C-alpha positions as CSV (number, residue, x, y, z in Angstrom):
1,M,33.5,-90.1,1.3
2,E,35.2,-92.5,-1.2
3,N,33.2,-94.7,-3.5
4,K,32.1,-98.1,-2.2
5,N,33.5,-99.9,-5.2
6,E,37.0,-98.9,-4.4
7,D,38.4,-102.5,-4.4
8,A,37.5,-102.9,-8.1
9,H,39.6,-100.0,-9.1
10,Q,42.6,-100.8,-6.9
11,D,45.1,-101.5,-9.8
12,F,43.9,-98.4,-11.6
13,Y,44.5,-96.3,-8.6
14,K,48.2,-97.7,-8.4
15,L,48.6,-96.8,-12.0
16,I,47.5,-93.2,-11.8
17,Q,48.8,-92.2,-8.3
18,K,52.2,-92.1,-9.7
19,F,51.0,-89.0,-11.8
20,L,48.2,-87.2,-9.9
21,G,48.5,-85.1,-6.8
22,E,46.5,-85.9,-3.6
23,K,43.6,-83.8,-4.5
24,D,43.1,-85.2,-7.8
25,M,43.3,-88.8,-6.5
26,K,40.7,-88.0,-3.9
27,F,38.5,-86.6,-6.6
28,V,39.0,-89.8,-8.8
29,K,38.2,-92.1,-5.8
30,K,35.1,-90.2,-5.0
31,H,33.5,-89.7,-8.4
32,I,35.0,-92.4,-10.7
33,D,31.6,-94.5,-10.3
34,T,29.4,-91.3,-10.7
35,I,29.8,-91.2,-14.4
36,E,28.5,-94.8,-14.9
37,L,30.8,-95.8,-17.7
38,E,30.1,-99.5,-16.8
39,K,26.6,-98.9,-18.0
40,I,28.0,-98.1,-21.5
41,K,28.3,-101.5,-23.1
42,I,30.3,-102.2,-26.3
43,K,29.3,-104.6,-29.1
44,D,32.3,-106.8,-28.7
45,R,33.2,-110.5,-28.0
46,T,32.6,-110.2,-24.3
47,E,30.2,-107.1,-24.1
48,S,32.8,-105.0,-22.3
49,N,32.0,-101.6,-21.1
50,Y,33.5,-98.2,-21.2
51,M,34.9,-98.3,-17.7
52,D,37.1,-101.1,-18.9
53,L,38.0,-98.9,-22.0
54,M,38.7,-95.8,-20.1
55,K,41.1,-97.8,-17.9
56,F,42.8,-99.2,-21.0
57,T,43.1,-95.7,-22.5
58,V,44.7,-94.1,-19.6
59,D,47.1,-97.0,-19.4
60,M,48.0,-96.6,-22.9
61,L,48.4,-92.8,-22.4
62,V,50.9,-93.2,-19.5
63,N,52.8,-96.3,-20.3
64,Y,52.8,-96.3,-24.2
65,Y,52.8,-92.6,-25.2
66,K,54.5,-91.5,-22.1
67,C,52.1,-88.8,-21.3
68,H,52.3,-88.0,-17.5
69,N,50.4,-84.6,-17.6
70,P,48.0,-84.7,-14.8
71,D,45.4,-82.5,-16.6
72,A,45.3,-84.8,-19.6
73,I,45.0,-87.8,-17.5
74,M,41.9,-86.4,-15.6
75,C,40.5,-85.4,-18.8
76,T,40.9,-88.9,-20.3
77,I,39.3,-90.3,-17.2
78,F,36.3,-87.9,-16.9
79,G,36.1,-86.7,-20.4
80,L,33.1,-89.1,-21.4
81,A,30.9,-87.9,-18.4
82,P,27.6,-86.3,-19.4
83,A,27.6,-82.6,-19.7
84,Y,25.3,-82.1,-16.6
85,W,27.8,-84.1,-14.6
86,C,30.4,-81.3,-14.9
87,D,27.7,-78.6,-14.2
88,T,26.9,-80.3,-10.9
89,L,30.3,-80.7,-9.3
90,P,32.5,-77.8,-7.9
91,L,35.1,-77.9,-10.7
92,N,37.4,-75.2,-11.2
93,K,37.0,-73.3,-14.6
94,P,40.1,-74.7,-16.6
95,V,39.1,-78.3,-15.6
96,K,35.3,-77.7,-16.4
97,K,36.4,-76.1,-19.7
98,N,38.6,-79.1,-20.6
99,L,35.9,-81.7,-19.8
100,L,33.2,-79.8,-21.7
101,E,35.4,-79.5,-24.8
102,I,35.9,-83.3,-25.0
103,N,32.2,-83.9,-24.0
104,E,31.1,-82.4,-27.4
105,F,32.6,-85.4,-29.1
106,R,30.9,-87.8,-26.7
107,S,28.6,-89.2,-29.4
108,L,31.5,-89.8,-31.7
109,L,33.6,-91.6,-28.9
110,T,30.8,-93.9,-27.7
111,A,30.3,-95.8,-31.0
112,G,28.8,-99.3,-30.3
113,D,27.0,-98.2,-27.3
114,T,24.5,-101.0,-26.8
115,S,22.6,-99.1,-24.0
116,T,21.2,-96.8,-26.8
117,M,21.7,-99.2,-29.6
118,K,23.7,-96.7,-31.6
119,T,25.2,-98.0,-34.9
120,L,28.0,-96.7,-36.9
121,Q,25.6,-96.2,-39.6
122,A,23.5,-93.8,-37.5
123,V,26.6,-91.9,-36.5
124,S,27.6,-91.5,-40.1
125,K,24.5,-89.7,-40.6
126,F,25.3,-87.1,-37.8
127,N,25.3,-83.5,-38.8
128,N,28.0,-82.9,-36.2
129,I,31.0,-83.2,-38.5
130,H,31.3,-79.7,-39.6
131,K,31.0,-78.5,-35.9
132,W,33.5,-81.0,-34.9
133,L,36.1,-79.9,-37.5
134,E,35.7,-76.3,-36.2
135,M,35.9,-77.1,-32.7
136,A,38.7,-79.8,-32.5
137,P,41.7,-77.5,-33.5
138,K,40.6,-74.9,-30.8
139,M,40.7,-77.5,-27.8
140,A,43.1,-76.8,-24.9
141,Y,46.2,-79.3,-24.7
142,P,44.7,-81.6,-21.9
143,S,41.4,-82.2,-23.9
144,S,43.1,-82.5,-27.2
145,V,45.3,-85.2,-25.7
146,A,42.4,-87.0,-24.1
147,F,40.3,-86.7,-27.3
148,C,43.2,-88.2,-29.5
149,A,43.8,-91.0,-27.0
150,W,40.1,-92.1,-27.1
151,M,39.9,-91.9,-30.9
152,N,43.0,-94.2,-31.2
153,T,41.5,-96.5,-28.7
154,L,38.2,-96.5,-30.6
155,A,40.1,-97.2,-33.9
156,M,41.7,-100.3,-32.3
157,K,38.1,-101.5,-31.3
158,L,36.8,-100.9,-34.8
159,T,39.7,-102.5,-36.8
160,G,41.6,-105.0,-34.3
161,T,44.8,-103.2,-35.2
162,K,47.1,-101.8,-32.7
163,P,50.1,-99.4,-33.0
164,V,53.5,-100.8,-33.6
165,N,55.0,-102.5,-30.5
166,F,51.8,-101.9,-28.6
167,K,51.3,-105.2,-26.7
168,K,48.3,-104.6,-24.3
169,K,45.3,-106.5,-25.1
170,I,42.1,-104.5,-25.8
171,P,39.3,-105.2,-23.5
172,G,36.6,-107.3,-25.4
173,G,38.7,-107.4,-28.5
174,K,37.4,-106.1,-31.9
175,M,33.9,-104.8,-32.1
176,V,31.6,-107.2,-33.9
177,S,28.8,-107.1,-36.5
178,M,30.0,-103.7,-37.8
179,P,29.6,-103.6,-41.7
180,R,33.1,-102.7,-43.2
181,R,31.7,-99.7,-45.1
182,D,30.4,-98.1,-41.9
183,V,33.7,-98.8,-40.1
184,M,35.4,-97.1,-42.8
185,V,33.1,-94.0,-42.8
186,Y,33.7,-93.8,-39.1
187,L,37.4,-94.1,-39.4
188,S,37.5,-91.4,-42.0
189,Y,35.7,-89.1,-39.6
190,M,38.4,-89.5,-36.9
191,V,41.4,-89.2,-39.4
192,T,39.9,-86.0,-40.8
193,I,39.5,-84.5,-37.4
194,S,42.9,-85.4,-36.3
195,E,44.5,-84.1,-39.5
196,T,42.4,-80.9,-39.1
197,M,44.0,-80.5,-35.6
198,A,47.4,-81.2,-36.9
199,K,47.3,-78.7,-39.7
200,S,45.7,-75.9,-37.8
201,P,47.8,-72.8,-37.8
202,K,46.7,-72.6,-34.1
203,N,48.6,-75.6,-33.3
204,S,52.4,-76.3,-33.5
205,W,52.5,-80.1,-33.5
206,T,55.6,-80.2,-35.7
207,F,57.6,-77.9,-33.9
208,L,57.0,-77.9,-30.2
209,T,58.1,-80.8,-28.0
210,Q,54.8,-80.6,-26.0
211,F,52.8,-81.7,-29.2
212,K,55.1,-84.7,-29.9
213,I,52.5,-87.1,-28.2
214,L,49.5,-85.6,-30.3
215,K,51.7,-86.1,-33.5
216,E,52.3,-89.8,-32.6
217,F,48.5,-90.3,-32.0
218,N,47.9,-89.0,-35.5
219,I,50.5,-91.2,-37.1
220,D,49.1,-94.1,-35.3
221,L,45.6,-93.3,-36.2
222,H,46.5,-93.3,-39.9
223,Y,48.3,-96.7,-39.4
224,M,45.0,-98.3,-38.0
């Protein structure tokens, strides 16, 4: 049974069906609303939500960064689902592993969530940074791409700055009422994690064509 809000997602379905197989498309249509991203509100001019931001991130991934890897797209769509969501669905092991990897960074990637009244200042006090620095370089390629895409989107929300020649408008615009000091701390977290991923001996961002997109994400994150 496909979800009852399918009409609200038609443009998004048209975007991703070029890159996803029939099985993945059926899964997206059935479960896109079960992760309830629209309930995660963002402190911006229009109080947009993470469903809007997820669609923006996927659009950026496939059209600007030209990443058409189906697993990376699926991981970007469902990566911010709660961990219990992954455990309750019959996902195959590689997909579940990818989603659980990016889920470890969910608290980092949902800054500005008004449903929990989190603030950047609270995030800056997290004890997770050392754990994140250890985990990030070990992620599989699809979860690495999804994670970097989400970090770049969040950097745009925090700063209002976009990569060179990137024209698409960010849903809700820049986050509001964020003290500059907290924004800078938060950005430093993301840049540090991205640099750790890029420089890890386990990865070959500089040499392998496959990692070109991740290298571009890293460069753009520094720019923002």
